[in-house]
N, C-alpha and C positions, 0 to 999 in steps of 0.2 A: 504494500500500500504506500502511496506517495502523498505526503501532505505538503501543501504549498503555503508558505507564510508570506503574505504580501505586506511590505513595509515601504514607506516613502523613500525616494532616492536621497542619498546623503547630500547635503547642500554643497559640499565641495565638489562632488561628482557632477552635480547639475551645472555648477559654474564652469567646470572644465569642458563639459559637453557643449554648453552654449557658446563659450569662448572659441572652441575649436570650430564649430559649425559656422559661426560668424566670421572668424578669421579665414577659414578655408574658402568660404564664399567670396570674400574680398580678394583672396589670392587668385582664385579662378577668374574673377572679374578683371584683375590686372594682367595676368599672363595670357588669358584668352581674349577677353573683350577689349582691352586697351592695347596691349603690346602686340598681340597676334592679328586681330581683326582691325586694329586701329590704322594699319597701313592703308586698307581700302577706304576707311573713313576720311583720312587726310590726303588721299591720293590726288584729288583735283588740284589742290593748292601746291602739294609737293611736286607734282608733275610739271606745273607751270613754272615753279621756281627753279627746278633742277633740269628742266627740259627733257622729260622722260616720254619717249614714244610709247604708244599702246603695247607694242610687242615687248618692249623692255619692262613696262609695267607688269605685264603678265608673267614675264620671266622672273622678276624679283619675287612676286607672289608665289610662283612655283618653287623657287629656292627656299622660301620660308616654310612652305608645306613639307618640302623634302627634309629640311633640317629637323622639323618636328618628328618625322618618321624615324630618322637616325637616332635622335635623342631618346625617343620613346622606346625603341628596341634596346638601347644601351641601359636605360633606366630600369626596364623590366628585369634585366639580368642583375643589375646592381641591387635592386630592392630585395631580391632573393638572397643575395650573398651578404649584404651589409645592412639591410633593413631600410626603413623609409626615411630616417633622418638625413643621411648624406644625400639622398635623392632630392629631398626638399631644399637643401642648401644649394645643390647644383642648379635647381630650377631658379632660385632667387638670384644666383650669380649670373646665369645666362640672361635673365630678364633685365637685370640692372646694367650689365655691361652693354648688351645690345641696345637698350633704350638710350643710354648715354651716347653711344656712337651715332645713333639716328639723330639725337638732339643737336649734335655739333657737326653733322655731315655737311661738308662743303661741296660735294659732288655726288653724282649718281653712283659711282662704284663704292664710295664710302657708305652711302645710304644703304646700298644692297648688302654690304657686310653686316651692318647693324641690324637690318631687318631679318637676315638669316639667323644671326646669333639669338636675337630676341625671340624669333619664331620657334626655336628649339626649346625655350623655357617651358612652354605648355606641355611638351612631351614628357618632361620630368615631373611637372606639377601633378598630373593626374594619378600616376601610380603612387606617388608619395601620399597624396590626400586620401586615396582609397585605403591605404594601410592605416593612416592616422584615424580616419573615421571608424574603421572596423575595430581598432584597438582601444578606442576611447568611448565611443557612444554605446550605451547598452543595446544588446542584440535586438530587442523589440522595436527600437527606433532607428537602427542603423541604416536600413534601406531608405527610409524617407530622408534621413539626414544626408545620405549620399546624393539623393536627387536634388536636395536644396543646394548643396555645394556645387553640383554640376550646373545648376541654373544660374550660377554667378556670372556666366558669360554674358547673359542679357543685361545684368546690372552694369558690367564694365562697358558694354556697347552704349548703354544709355548715358552713363556718366561722361564717356568720351564725347558723345554727341552733344551733351550740354556744354562741354568745353568749347566745341566748335561753334555752337550757337552763340555763346557769349563773346568768343574771339575767333572768328572764322579763319584768320590767317596765322594765328599764333600756334602752330603745331609743335614747334621746338620746345617751349616750356611744358607742354603736356607730356612729351616723352621724357624730359628731364624729371618732372615730378613723379612719373610712373617708376623711374629707376630708384628714386628714394623710397617711395611708398612700398614697393615690393619687398625691399629688405626689411623694413619695419614690420610689415604684416607677417613675413616669414618667421620673424623672431617670436611674434605672438603665437602663431600656430605651433611652433616648436615647443614653447613653454606650456601650452595647453594640451599637448598630446601625451598620452601614455604609450610610448613606442613599444611594441612587442619585440622580443628578441628575434633576430633573423633566423631562418630555418637552417638546421644542420644539413638537410638535403631537401631539394624541391619535391613536393608530392607528385605522384603519378596521376595523370588526368584520365587515363584509360581510353583516350580517343585518338583519332588519326586526323591527318590533314584533310581527308575527305569530309569529315564532319564540319570543317570550317569553310568549305567552298561556297556554300549557299550564303552564310552571313557575310563572308568577305566580299562576294559579288554584290550583295545588297549594299554594304557599306561603301564600296568603291563607286558604285553608280550614284549613290546619294551624295558622296563627296564631290564627284566630278560635276554633277548638276548644280550643286549649291555654290561652287566656286565663282561663277559669273556674278552672282548677286553680291557676295562678300567682297569681291575685288572691284567690280565696276558699278555696283548698285547706285551709289551716290552720284557717280559721274553721269549715269544714265538720266537721273532726275534733273541734273543741272544742264548738261550739254544737249540732250535730246528733248527733255520735257520743258526746258527753259525756265525752270523754277529758280528763284533766288537762293543764294548760298544759305541764308538763315533758314529758309523753308526746308531745304534738303537736310540741313542739320537737325531741324525739329522732327522731320520724318524719321531720321536715323535714331533719334532718341525714342520715338514711338516703337520702332522695330526692337530696340534693345529692351524697353520696358515690357513689351509683350513677350520677349524671349524668357523673361523671368518665370513665366507660366510653365516653362519646361520643367520646373521643379515638381510639377504634378505628374510627371511621366511614370513614376513608380505606382501611383494610384491608378493610372490608366491601364497599365499592364495587369494589375491585380483584378480590375473590374472587367476589362475587355479581352484579356488574353494577349499573348505576344503577337499573333498574326493580325488581329484586328487593330491593335495599337500601332503596329508597324504600317499597315495600310493607311490608317488615318493620318499619321504624321507625314508619311511620304506624299500622299495626295495633297495634304494641306500645304506642304512646302512647294510642290510643283505648281499648284494653283496660284499661290502667292507670287512666285517668280514670274509666271506667265502674265498675270494681270499687271504686274509692275512693268513688264516689257511693253505691253499693249497700251497702257494708259499712263505714261510717265508725266504727262502734263496736268493730270487731274490730281489735285491735292487730296481730295477725299478718297478716290480709288487707290492712289499710291499709298496713302496712309493705311488703309485697310489691308492692302496687299502686303505691305511691309510688316504690319503687325502679325498677319497670318503666317507669313514666312518665318519671322523670328520665333514665334511661339512653337510652330510645328517643327522647325529644324532643331531647336534645343531639346524638345521632347523626343525627337528622333534619336538624338545621341543618347538620351537616357534609356530609350528602348533597347539600344545596342548593348548597354551595360546589363540590362535584365536578360537579354538574349544570351550573352556570354555566361551569366550565372546559371541560366536554365540548361544550357548546352553542356557546360563542364563545371559543376558546382565545386569540385575539388580544387580547381585552378582558375577560378573566376577572374582573379586579378590579372593573371597573365593573358587569359583569353580576351578580357576587355582591352588590354593594351594592344593585342594583335588586331582586333576589330577596329580600334581607333587608328592604328597605323593604316589599315585598309581605307578607312574614311578619309584620312589625310592624304594618302597616296592618290586617291581619286581627285581630291582637291588640287593636288599639284598638277596632274594631267589636265584637269578641267580649267585651271587658271591659264595655262599655256594655250590651250585650244581656244579659250574665250578671247584671249588677247589677239590671236590671229584672225578669229572670226570678226572681231570688232573692226579690224582694218578693212575687211572685205564687205561685211554685212551691216556694220555699224553696231553700236552698243546694244540697241534694242534687239537686233537679230541674235547677238551673242547670248543675251540673257534668255531669250525665248528658246534658243537651242538648249541652254542649260535646263530649262523647265522640262523639256522633252526627255532629257537624260534622267532627270530626277524621277519623272513618272515611270521610267523603265525600271526603277528600283522596286516596283511592286512585284515584278516577275519572280525574283528569288525570295519572296516573303517567307517567314517561318511557317512551318506546317502546323495544323491544329488551331483551334480557336478557344479552347477552354482557358479560363482565367488561371493565372499562376497562383497557387496557394500561398498564404502568408508564411506558413512554416517553411515551404521550399525556398521562398524568396529570402527569408531571414537566414536560412542555412547557407544559401549561396553568398549572401553578403558577408557572413562570418568567415566563409572560406577564402575571402580576399586576404585574410591575415597570412603572412608568411609562415609556413610550417603547419597550417591547419588544413589537413586533408579531408576527404569526404568520409573517412572512417576513423574512429577513435580507438581507444585501447580495447574496447569490447567487440570490435569488428562490426559495429552498426553505425548508421549515420550519426555523427556527433562531432564534438570538438575536444581536443586535448589541450588542457591548460595547466599552467604551473603557478602554484600559489607562492606566498611569501616564504613558506618553509621549504620551498624547493621541490615539493612533491607534485606529481602530475595528477590532475583530476580530469574527469570526463563528463560531458554533458550529453544527454540523450535528446533526440528531437522528436521521436515518435512515441505516442502513447504517454504513459506516465514518465516524467523526466526527473532527473536529479541534476542539480546545478552546483558546480564548484565555483572557483573564481572566474569572473567574466570580464568582458570589456567594460571599462568604466570603474572597475574596482581597485585599480592600481595594484593588482596582484593579490588582494586580500581575499581569503575564502569568504563566500557569502553564507549567511545563516544567522545564528543567534547573535553573532558579533555586530550585526547592523547591516543595513542596506536591504535590498530586495533579495531575500533568501529563499531557498527551497530546501527543506529538511527531509531526509529519507527516514522513514519509520519502518521497522521490521514488519 
């Protein structure tokens, strides 16, 4: 018989959880929304000042996406060997150095170097924050916390858009400020995280590369199709639509604000299932991009289209995280990194193609072609439509911790944990469960000593 003792969360644990989620969200906002996607936001002004042709604009964006892929692959291996903390520091260093180079860039080649270095920062931020959230946030709230952190991209895009709205031509101070801010926020995240020990050996996932072909194809198509909007979206509104700079900046703020709704992706997967959630977010992204291309001169339609694209795309990336956990719960962290590399590799190809199409078909034609590619991502959608159960989703989220496989000491789905006394404990997921020390406990066994405990009775 199993008796559950429900007690309120320890205040210190609640503060650590809140601080980590808030700090992680801001770090994603900086590394993704400002430093990575900020290039496209500032591109009209930067291109005019440094004389960047459309082909070169697309090539620089491609390089940034490629840098993300390289860093993400390296960070995935580093987080297994050394844990999440050094990967967090790597992300902050890349973002700070790259942003500073962009801020002082006197020419296109120097700008390109800065954008490439800064673009790689997001590739290290994601795996580090996945480990941080899984190791600090209590298991019952970890999935939603991860979705909230992932939604920080929209926050960053919105904040960067406000900066452009207030000072349309002052892009250098924005990048300099981002360089300082990312270091300060990384320190907060580090101090609020209960970093788990790195794994002695990576867990086996029991899968093959064939299992990843469908989600990788879906991620690649979604990335390729979305690149045109992220790279040339604001330029489309100004150059083709003829909208004033402040209006295009305001519309970009709206896109970013709507992207914050991507934090609901975890709930969408739970309620609709992976297949329906993927179809919904892909179609929403494609429709948003298409309307943006067809009506760039209409503030109302462009605003609605940008909001739809922003919310759908961010939710789409959250669905990829859930897809990785559903496909390989034992190695969900590594699988998520793999799918995100596929997403970004698609963006790299898409940015180059969009740049070339823009010279021949114009910006509207390039974005419309991107919408068609986005829509094609419905073809390799995940199979089945049953909602993902909360238990499975929580287990997949917990499996993001280094060294936490799908099977624990008793050979059943669970987690192996080490308490303050150095002894290994195990948590069951199915039926009656027993819980030892868990995420958010700081290594303390749960039970009579305080916190949300579960006591086993004979």
